C-alpha positions as CSV (number, residue, x, y, z in Angstrom):
1,X,56.7,72.4,84.1
2,X,57.3,68.9,82.8
3,X,57.2,67.5,79.3
4,X,53.5,66.4,79.6
5,X,52.6,69.8,80.9
6,X,54.2,71.5,77.9
7,X,52.1,69.4,75.5
8,X,48.9,70.2,77.5
9,X,49.6,73.9,77.6
10,X,50.5,74.2,73.9
11,X,47.3,72.2,73.1
12,X,45.3,74.6,75.1
13,X,47.0,77.5,73.5
14,X,45.9,76.1,70.1
15,X,42.3,75.8,71.3
16,X,42.4,79.4,72.6
17,X,43.8,80.7,69.4
18,X,41.0,78.9,67.4
19,X,38.3,80.2,69.8
20,X,39.7,83.7,69.4
21,X,39.5,83.6,65.6
22,X,42.9,82.5,64.4
23,X,42.4,80.0,61.5
24,X,44.5,77.1,60.3
25,X,44.8,78.9,57.0
26,X,47.0,81.5,58.6
27,X,48.5,79.6,61.6
28,X,50.8,80.8,64.3
29,X,54.1,79.0,63.9
30,X,56.6,78.8,66.7
31,X,60.0,77.2,67.0
32,X,60.7,75.7,70.4
33,X,64.1,76.3,71.9
34,X,65.8,76.4,75.3
35,X,64.4,74.4,78.2
36,X,61.3,73.2,76.3
37,X,63.5,71.8,73.5
38,X,65.9,70.1,76.0
39,X,63.0,68.6,78.0
40,X,60.9,67.3,75.0
41,X,63.7,66.4,72.6
42,X,66.9,65.7,74.4
43,X,65.2,64.5,77.7
44,X,68.1,65.6,79.7
45,X,66.1,67.4,82.4
46,X,62.8,66.9,84.2
47,X,61.6,70.5,84.5
48,X,61.7,73.9,82.9
49,X,60.4,77.2,84.2
50,X,59.2,78.4,80.8
51,X,59.0,77.5,77.1
52,X,61.2,79.8,74.9
53,X,60.0,80.1,71.4
54,X,60.8,82.0,68.2
55,X,58.0,83.2,66.0
56,X,58.7,81.5,62.7
57,X,56.3,83.5,60.7
58,X,56.4,87.0,62.1
59,X,54.2,88.3,59.4
60,X,51.3,86.2,60.9
61,X,51.6,88.3,64.1
62,X,52.6,91.6,62.5
63,X,49.1,93.0,62.8
64,X,48.8,94.5,66.3
65,X,45.3,93.1,66.7
66,X,46.4,89.6,65.8
67,X,49.4,89.8,68.1
68,X,47.2,91.0,70.9
69,X,44.9,87.9,70.3
70,X,48.0,85.7,70.5
71,X,49.2,87.3,73.7
72,X,45.7,87.1,75.2
73,X,45.5,83.4,74.4
74,X,48.9,82.9,76.2
75,X,47.4,84.8,79.2
76,X,44.2,82.7,79.2
77,X,46.2,79.5,79.3
78,X,48.3,81.0,82.2
79,X,45.2,81.9,84.1
80,X,43.4,78.5,83.5
81,X,46.5,76.5,84.7
82,X,47.7,79.0,87.4
83,X,51.0,79.7,85.5
84,X,53.1,82.8,85.2
85,X,52.1,84.8,82.1
86,X,55.7,84.2,81.1
87,X,55.2,80.5,80.7
88,X,55.6,81.0,76.9
89,X,58.3,83.5,76.0
90,X,59.1,84.9,72.6
91,X,61.6,87.4,73.9
92,X,64.6,85.3,72.8
93,X,63.8,86.0,69.1
94,X,65.7,89.2,68.9
95,X,68.8,87.6,70.4
96,X,68.5,84.7,68.0
97,X,68.2,87.0,65.0
98,X,71.4,88.8,66.1
99,X,73.3,85.5,66.3
100,X,72.5,84.7,62.7
101,X,70.0,82.9,60.4
102,X,67.7,80.7,62.4
103,X,67.0,77.4,60.5
104,X,63.3,76.5,60.3
105,X,63.0,73.2,62.0
106,X,60.7,70.2,61.4
107,X,57.1,70.3,62.5
108,X,56.8,68.6,65.9
109,X,53.2,69.1,66.8
110,X,50.1,71.0,65.5
111,X,47.3,72.1,67.8
112,X,44.6,73.6,65.6
113,X,46.1,76.9,64.2
114,X,49.3,76.5,66.3
115,X,52.3,74.8,64.7
116,X,55.3,74.0,66.8
117,X,58.6,73.4,65.1
118,X,61.8,71.9,66.5
119,X,65.2,73.2,65.2
120,X,68.1,70.8,64.4
121,X,69.9,69.7,67.6
122,X,73.2,70.9,66.3
123,X,71.7,74.4,66.0
124,X,70.6,74.3,69.7
125,X,74.1,73.2,70.7
126,X,75.7,76.0,68.7
127,X,73.3,78.5,70.3
128,X,74.1,77.2,73.8
129,X,77.8,77.5,73.1
130,X,77.5,81.0,71.8
């Protein structure tokens, strides 16, 4: 996917979350890292296979039903755009927590109840070196 695709897919994810009952009062907050970060912030590549994210507010998805809604919304976007269900991956979170404290970045974009944060570039550099 390219930079414009990422924005479209995240926007659609925000719409899906809203349609499935996630409110702006208790948003889903994700921090974008990896290829998505490099593509949208550093602009040093043209393509990424997936968008790696860290759930910034894990308590917002701690409820199994709410997490299921989130994962279903990701699947719906995948289905609508003929993407792999792994287009948005939050699997890196465990690794990042093991490395150390993850700084909360600045708000990059908001799509309804979905907030996307961007960490400091020096953190991404340190993460890549590690």
